[in-house]
N, C-alpha and C positions, 0 to 999 in steps of 0.2 A: 671677482676678485672687484668690483665696482664699489665694494664698500669702504676701499681704503681710499686717499687720495697719495695714492702711488703710482709712478709712471715708469713703464718698462719698455724702453725702445723696442721695436721688431729687429732690427740691427743696431750694432755700432755706428755711431757717426761719424763722418768724413771718411767712410770705406766704401770703395765700387765693389759692386756685385761679382766675384770671384768664381771661377768656373768649379764645378763640384769637385771635380778631380784635383784640382790645384792645392797647394798647399794652403793659400789663401781661403779655399773652398772649403777646406776640412777647418781651419780654424772658424771660419762663422758657422758651420755645423755645431760645433762643440759650443762656441758661444749660446747659439738657440738651444742648445739643450740644458745650458745652463739656465738661461733665462726661464726656461718653461719648468726647468725643476726649482726654480725661486717662487715662480707663479701657484706651483703644486705645494709648495710648503706654504706659501701665506692663505690658500684656500684651506688648506687643513687645519691653521690656526683659526679661521673663521670659522668653520665648521665645529669646532669643538669648543668653541668660547661657551661659558654660561651665559655672558651677557646677548641681548638680541643685537645684531649686527645687520643695518638695513639701509640699503641705498633706494634713492628715488630719483624721478626727473624732477624739473624745476615745477611742473605744474603738477605734483604730488603722486605720481604714478609710482606704484613699486616695483623695482627692477632685479633684488636680490633681498632675498631671507633665508637666514640660517639657521642651524638647529637650533640654538638658544633662543631665536624668535619664536621657533614652533612650542618649545618648553614652555615659554613666558607667556604666551599670548593664548596657545590652543590651536592656532592656524597652522598646516601645513605650506609649504613654499607653493605648493599648487593653488591653496585657495588664495595666499594672499597677492604672488606676482601677477602684475597687471591690474591690480586693484588700486584705489587710492589709499592714500595713508591716512584720511579721515576714518578708515576701516577701525583703528585702533584708539582714535581720539575722542575723549567724550563730548557731546556737543557742546556745553559750556568751554571747553577749552579750545573750541576752533579760533578764535581770535588769537589765541595765544601762537598758534602755527603760523598763522599769515606772519606776525611779527618775526617769528624764527628765519622763513624764509626770507623778509626782507633784508635781515640781518646777512644772512650767506650771500644775497645778490650784492650787498656790499663786501665781498671778501672777508668776513669776518668769521671767526673759530668761536662756538659757545661751547666752555666747559661747566659739568656739574651744574645743570639747569635743572631744579628740581618743579615735577609738575605730575598730573595724575593722568594713568592711560588705562583702558578698557580693556579686558580680555574676551574672548569669543563667547564664553557663559554670561558676560555681562558684568562680571565682578570688577570694580574699580579698586586701582592699587596705585603707591606710590612710586614714582621713578625717579633716576638721575640722568640726565642726555648729555652727552657728547657728540656736538655735531659741526661737520665740517664741509667745505664746498668741494664738489668731483670736478676737474678739469680735464680738458682733452689734451692732447700733444702741442697746441698753441697756447695754452694759460686760460682758454676760456671757460668759464663755469657753464657745465650742463648739467648739474645735478647735486644732489646734497647725500652726504655719510651720517649714519646716526648709531652710536654705540648706547644703548639702553639698559640701564642696572636696575634690578628690582630693589628697594631701598623700605618694602616694607616693615621687615624687624626693625630696623633702627626708628624708624616713626613709631612704632608701639613702645618701644624701649624709652624715646624721649617723652610719650606722652604718659607712661606710665611713671618716669622718673617726675615730672611736674608734678603729678598727682599727688606721691609721696611727700614732696616736699612740701606742699601746699596742708597737707593734712597734719604734718610734723610742724610746722611752723604755727598753725593755729593752736595746737594743742601746747606749746609751748607759751605763747602769749595766755592763753588761759591759765596755765599755772602760775605764770608771774602775777596775773590780777590777784589769783587766790593766795599767794605767798604774801602780798602788799596786803591785803584784809587782814590777814591773821599779823603782820608787822604791827598793823594799828590795833588790833583787839588785844596782843600783848602788853602796848604800851599803857592802853587802860586799865590792864589788871596789876601793873606795879604798884598802882597805887594802892592795893587792896590788903588786908592783913597777912601773916604768914602763910595761913592755909590758901588764899588767893595765889600766893608767889608760887606755891607747889602746884597748882593747878596751870599757871602759865608755862612753869618750867614742862610740864606736860605736852603742852600746845606747842612748846618751842621743838622738844623732842619727834612730835607729829608733823612740824614743818620741814625738821630736817630728814624725816623719812620722806616724806615729798620732793624735797631736792636732791636727794639721792635717786629717787625714780628718775625724776629729768636727766642726771646724769647718765644714767643707765641708758636711758633712751636717745640721748644723744649719741652713745657710744654704738649703740645698734643702729640707729640711722648712718652714723658713717660706715658701717659694715655694709648695709644696704645700698648706699651710695656707689660703694667699690665693686658689689655684685650687680648692678645696675649696669655699669660700664660693660660688663660681658654680656648682658641679655642681646647685644647685635648679634652674636654670634649664632644664636637659632632660636624659634620660636617656645622649644622644649626647654631653654633655661628660663623663658618670660614667665613660662606657666610655674616654674618649681618657685621662682624668687616670689610670686605674689602670694603662694600657698604659706611661704614663709612669713610673710608681711601680714598675711589673716592670723596666724598662730602668736604672732607678735601681738597683736591688737587685742587680741582675747586674752593673753597675759596678763598684759599691762591693766585692762578693763577689772581682771580680778585681783589683781595686788592693788588697786587704789580702794579697795574698799575697805583694808583694815585701816589705815589712817583717816579714812572719812568717818567711821565708827567711831575711833578715837575722838576725833575733833566735835561730834555730835554727842556724844558721851557726857566728854568731858564740860563740854558748855552747859549742856542739862543740870549736871552735878555742881558746877558753878552757880548756876541760877539758883538753886534749889537750897544750895550753902547761904547765900546771899539772904534769901527769903525777902522780906520787905524793906529790909535797910538798904538794898541797891537803890543808886538812882536812877532816873528815866532815861538819861543818853547810855548807862551801862547795859539796860534794861535791852533798848532800841538795838545796841550794837549786838548783844547777846541772841537774841531774837533773828537778825540778820544772818547771825553764822548759823542758826538752826535753819533757817530758810533756804539758805544756800547749799547748805549740807544735803537737805532733801533735794532740793533741785539737781545737784549733782549727782545723787544715787539714781535718779530717774536716768540721766544722761547716761551713765553707766549703764544700765539695765539697757537702754538702745544700742550702745556700743556693743554689748555683748549678742545682742539681737542681729544686728549688722555683721558681726564677724562670724555667727553660725550658719547665717546664710551663705555665707562665702564656702564654707566649709562644708556644708550637708549636701551630698549627693540627690540630685533630684530623681523622682519616681513620677515619670510621666504618665497620666491615664486620661482617659477622655473624659472632661469635667461638663456636667449640666449646668453651665453658668447661671442659667436664669434662675434655678432653683436655690443657687448659691448665693446669689447676689440678693434675693429677695428675702433669704433667712438672715442675713447679715443687718441689711436696712430694717426688721422687723426689732432684732435684737439692739440696735443702736438706737431707735426711736423709743423703745421702753426706758432707755437711760436717760432721755432728755425729757421728762415731765412739765408740762405745761407749757412747752413750744410747741407753736402749728408747724408742724413739717410736711411738706407733701412730697411723696416721690413718685416717680414717673419712670415706672421701668418699662423698657421696650421689650420686645423679643429678643433675647441675648442668645447668640449663637453658641455652639457648646466648640471647646478649643482642646488640644492637646499640652497638658500641663500637669506638674506637681499641686496634688490637692492642697496641702498645708500650705507651700508658699504662696501661691495664688489668692488663697483666702488671706493669708497677711495683706498683700496688695489690695484687693478690696477693704479689707479692715480700715487701713492707711487711708485711702482715698475716699471713703465714705464720712470717715470719722471727722477728716478735714473739710469736707463739705459743710456738715453738720456745724462744724465749729465756726468757720467762717462766716457761715450767714445768721448767725446768732442774733445780730443786730438786726435784722429784718423781721418785722411781726410775721409776715408770711413767707417762711424759707421754703423755696424749691426746688428738688435737686432730680436731675433727670439724668437717667443711664440709657444708652443703648450701643448697638455694634453694627460693624458693615463687612460684609466678606469683599475682598478683593485679592485674586490669583489666590494663593497660598494661604494667606495671611487672613486675619479677621482683627479689626481695629476695632478696639472699645473705647466709649469716651464716658467721661461723668462731669457733669455740667450743673454749677450753681448759681444763686442770685445774689453771691456775698461780698466779701471786700475786693475781690479781684487784686490783680498786682498790676506794675507799670511793666509792661513789654520788654523796655529796656534791660530789665534783670532777670528776664527769663532765663538766662544761661545759668543762673546760680538757683535755680531752684530745687535741681535733684543733686547739688553738693552736699556733703557733709557738712554738719553745723552751719548751712548758709538759710540764714531766714529773712525775709522782706517785711515781717512786722516785729513790733518789741515785745516784750512779756507782759507789758503792762495793759497791749491791746488784745493779744491772741498767747494764750501759753502756748509751750513746745521748747523741743531740744533740738530741733533742726536736724533730725535722723530720719525722718517717718518716710519723705520723698526720696530720701539717698537709698533708703532700703528698699522702695520701689522700684526705682532705677535697676539697684543690683540684682533684684528676682527675675526682672524681664528681661536683663541683658543674659544673664544666666540661660535662659529660655531662648535666647535666640531673638529676641524681639526688641521694640524701640519705645521710648518714652519722649512725649513732648507736652506744652501747654499754652494755651492762649488767656488771653484776659484783659480786662480793661478796670482801672481803678473805680471802685464802688460800682462796678456793673458785672459782677462777677468772673468765675474763671472756668475753664473747660479742660480736663486732663485727658490724654490720650495715651493709648499702648496698643502693642498689636502682640498676637500669638500665632502659632502655626493652627493651620485647620486638624482637626481630627483625624 
């Protein structure tokens, strides 16, 4: 019962020891039975708790370990008792534990302290700690009691909510920009003849359709926000909401095509109608509408690919990675005639992956290496791999434009670009697609680079 800061006296205070057969002796025996029953009740509470309830000495030695601790960390009581508390603390959080002990020595209570702990199998997970001092009968602090709760599901739900919020906010901003551009175009068309006014009316209708789509998205976003609050209850609910979000993105991308075709078609008709009579500014604005419509079409295509990747089930096989990458490099090099591109492909190890999905990953990474090194007279792209434990780490390195490492965390986000369209074309979805595919395989993605000195992208897969 040392996990609780509860003092149960061995006998009631201010009472003398009575003879066993006397009335006082019988009362003492009854009181002792009540005390033992109370202790047994507290022990049952501790043992049945889903939370890990642990006590330790001030030097960190574990003195008690309940069933909740066994389930949460994978160590039995026999494994843990007598060991140091560092058994379940990642090395990078060791200093944090020293700070907690100093606060307990000052007789402080710590409630809802969020941190990270490590299981027996090496997995790290988020927890909430409730820490209190253990005292002896004189009030002297002799140890520490901890109640540990697993908050992994809540952390995942918070991360999912943040991602959805960022995506929706960016999409709304983009739509507001498009709406503003259409308003400018409509103002110019108002000065044209009656036929021009008819075309302007049709553009306004298309604009209203976009506004309606935006309103529908806000309604669905509100519904998703409500659903996300329930994600903390179980991991199964998190997966279900993610599937709904992917279906939603797929549907919206499809729905955007119709108004986009209308804008593009009506603008071309208007340009043909005006012929040589149109002024230079009007022609420029109409060309801008057509170019932006094409760009948005490419963006929708990328969004559809991004959505399909999340919906499609993986069929994992043993992939001969060297042959796959060699073929992709040869194909993309033929699409860049006149450029001097040198590929250095080391012996690439095979891995367990979905053939179609992993081919998309290499297409995106090799295409980026070629695109961002086009300002170099002699472009160099190096590709290699290395086995570590059960993983294979692949890398692709170029000598192109590179990037500032301060913004490395933005590389794999949807619509996140570190270069303008004037420098290098793109939609900001390619690397996000790479990240999604590798994550779905259970792997990791990261990148390193320097401005004007090239970039290196890494990802991991499980061995065959």
